[in-house]
C-alpha positions as CSV (number, residue, x, y, z in Angstrom):
1,M,18.4,-184.0,-52.5
2,G,20.8,-185.5,-50.4
3,A,20.8,-189.4,-48.6
4,S,19.3,-187.1,-45.2
5,S,16.6,-185.2,-47.5
6,R,15.6,-188.3,-49.3
7,E,15.3,-190.3,-45.6
8,F,12.6,-187.6,-44.1
9,L,10.6,-187.4,-47.5
10,L,10.4,-191.1,-47.6
11,M,10.7,-191.7,-44.1
12,R,12.0,-195.1,-43.0
13,M,11.5,-198.5,-41.2
14,E,13.6,-198.7,-37.9
15,E,14.9,-202.1,-36.9
16,E,13.9,-201.3,-33.5
17,E,10.4,-202.1,-32.4
18,G,10.0,-202.5,-36.4
19,R,8.0,-199.0,-36.2
20,L,7.9,-196.2,-38.9
21,Y,10.1,-193.8,-37.7
22,V,8.6,-189.9,-37.7
23,P,10.8,-187.3,-36.1
24,S,9.0,-184.9,-33.6
25,I,9.4,-181.9,-35.9
26,P,7.4,-178.6,-35.7
27,K,4.9,-178.0,-38.2
28,K,6.8,-175.0,-39.5
29,E,10.5,-176.7,-40.1
30,I,8.4,-179.3,-42.3
31,V,7.4,-177.1,-44.4
32,E,10.7,-175.4,-44.7
33,K,12.1,-178.5,-45.3
34,A,9.8,-179.9,-47.9
35,Q,10.3,-176.1,-49.7
36,Q,14.4,-176.6,-49.3
37,D,14.1,-179.8,-50.7
38,V,12.0,-178.5,-53.8
39,Q,14.4,-176.1,-54.3
40,N,17.3,-178.5,-54.2
41,I,15.7,-180.7,-56.9
42,V,14.7,-177.9,-59.1
43,N,18.3,-176.7,-58.6
44,G,19.6,-179.9,-60.2
45,G,19.4,-182.3,-57.6
46,E,20.2,-186.3,-57.5
47,I,16.4,-187.2,-58.6
48,T,14.1,-185.7,-61.8
49,L,11.4,-183.3,-61.0
50,E,9.0,-186.2,-62.2
51,D,10.6,-188.6,-60.2
52,A,9.9,-186.4,-56.9
53,L,6.6,-185.6,-57.9
54,M,5.6,-189.5,-58.7
55,D,7.2,-190.6,-54.9
56,S,5.8,-187.7,-53.1
57,V,2.5,-188.6,-54.3
58,R,2.9,-192.0,-53.4
59,L,4.0,-191.3,-50.3
60,E,1.1,-188.8,-49.9
61,E,-1.2,-191.9,-50.6
62,Y,0.5,-194.0,-48.2
63,L,0.5,-191.4,-45.4
64,K,-3.1,-190.8,-46.0
65,T,-4.0,-194.5,-45.7
66,F,-1.5,-194.8,-42.7
67,S,-3.4,-191.9,-40.5
68,K,-6.8,-192.7,-42.1
69,E,-6.5,-196.6,-40.2
70,L,-4.8,-195.5,-37.0
71,K,-7.4,-193.1,-36.6
72,K,-9.8,-195.9,-36.4
73,H,-8.3,-197.1,-33.3
74,I,-8.1,-193.7,-31.3
75,D,-11.2,-192.8,-28.8
76,E,-11.9,-190.5,-26.9
77,E,-12.7,-192.8,-24.5
78,T,-9.2,-194.2,-24.1
79,F,-7.3,-190.9,-24.7
80,G,-9.5,-187.9,-23.4
81,K,-11.1,-184.7,-25.4
82,S,-7.8,-183.4,-26.0
83,Y,-4.6,-185.5,-25.6
84,D,-1.0,-183.5,-26.2
85,H,2.0,-185.7,-27.1
86,K,4.8,-185.2,-29.3
87,G,4.9,-182.0,-29.8
88,G,1.3,-182.2,-30.9
89,N,-1.9,-182.3,-29.8
90,I,-5.1,-184.7,-30.8
91,S,-8.4,-183.9,-30.3
92,F,-12.3,-184.8,-30.5
93,R,-14.9,-182.9,-31.8
94,G,-18.1,-183.3,-33.4
95,T,-18.9,-182.6,-37.0
96,G,-22.3,-181.4,-36.0
97,D,-25.7,-182.4,-37.5
98,R,-26.6,-181.9,-41.2
99,L,-29.7,-181.0,-42.0
100,D,-31.8,-182.7,-44.6
101,Y,-33.1,-180.2,-46.2
102,E,-34.1,-182.4,-49.3
103,Q,-37.5,-183.3,-47.0
104,D,-38.8,-179.9,-47.5
105,E,-40.8,-179.3,-50.8
106,V,-40.4,-175.9,-51.3
107,Y,-36.5,-176.5,-50.6
108,S,-36.6,-178.7,-53.1
109,T,-38.7,-176.6,-55.7
110,I,-36.3,-173.9,-55.5
111,K,-33.2,-175.9,-55.4
112,E,-34.4,-177.6,-58.9
113,L,-35.5,-174.2,-60.1
114,L,-31.8,-172.9,-59.5
115,K,-30.4,-176.1,-61.4
116,E,-32.5,-175.2,-64.3
117,R,-31.2,-171.2,-64.2
118,E,-28.0,-172.5,-64.0
119,E,-28.4,-174.3,-67.2
120,L,-29.8,-171.5,-68.8
121,L,-27.1,-169.1,-67.8
122,K,-24.5,-171.7,-68.9
123,L,-26.4,-171.7,-72.6
124,A,-26.3,-168.1,-72.7
125,Y,-22.6,-167.9,-71.7
126,K,-21.9,-170.4,-74.9
127,S,-24.3,-169.0,-77.2
128,K,-23.5,-166.4,-79.7
129,D,-27.4,-165.5,-79.8
130,M,-29.2,-163.8,-77.1
131,I,-31.1,-166.5,-75.1
132,F,-34.7,-166.2,-73.4
133,D,-36.4,-167.9,-70.7
134,A,-39.9,-169.4,-70.6
135,E,-41.3,-166.1,-69.7
136,G,-39.9,-164.5,-72.5
137,V,-37.2,-162.6,-70.5
138,E,-33.5,-162.5,-71.8
139,V,-31.0,-164.4,-69.7
140,P,-28.0,-162.3,-69.7
141,K,-24.7,-163.3,-70.1
142,V,-22.7,-163.5,-66.8
143,G,-19.2,-163.0,-66.4
144,I,-16.6,-166.3,-64.9
145,K,-16.7,-166.0,-61.0
146,T,-13.2,-168.3,-61.2
147,P,-11.6,-168.7,-64.4
148,S,-10.1,-172.1,-65.1
149,K,-6.9,-173.3,-64.2
150,Q,-4.2,-175.8,-65.2
151,T,-4.0,-178.8,-62.7
152,I,-1.6,-181.7,-62.7
153,V,-3.4,-185.4,-62.3
154,I,-1.3,-188.1,-61.6
155,K,-2.3,-192.0,-61.5
156,F,-0.6,-194.7,-60.3
């Protein structure tokens, strides 16, 4: 990864005004640039894969926190319902009300029965023998909906 790519990835603090410099680049170009930089690293760049991954995870955490904190200071009253800025758009919308289904006794009972059934299905799947429920009905061995995948866990 060259110096310009590293600047793009890690950004930098600008001396003037002490602001974080983030170029106004369209999302498509950002994605293409990231893909190109990864390919450069894979093809023998100046940084190892694990160094680049750790740097990017740290940067991601920084930016996630940075954005979250900034959003606390941006409000609809000041900026309006929709606000165009630097080639992007900031808008506000409600998440909608979430009903508390647990307050309904019928819902809670059915949900508990479903949890119990899930446990029986898991047991039947893992068992070499046939499993029967409380009413004497055989519990079928269900198939896998989504196979297990390997994930990368990074802690710092």
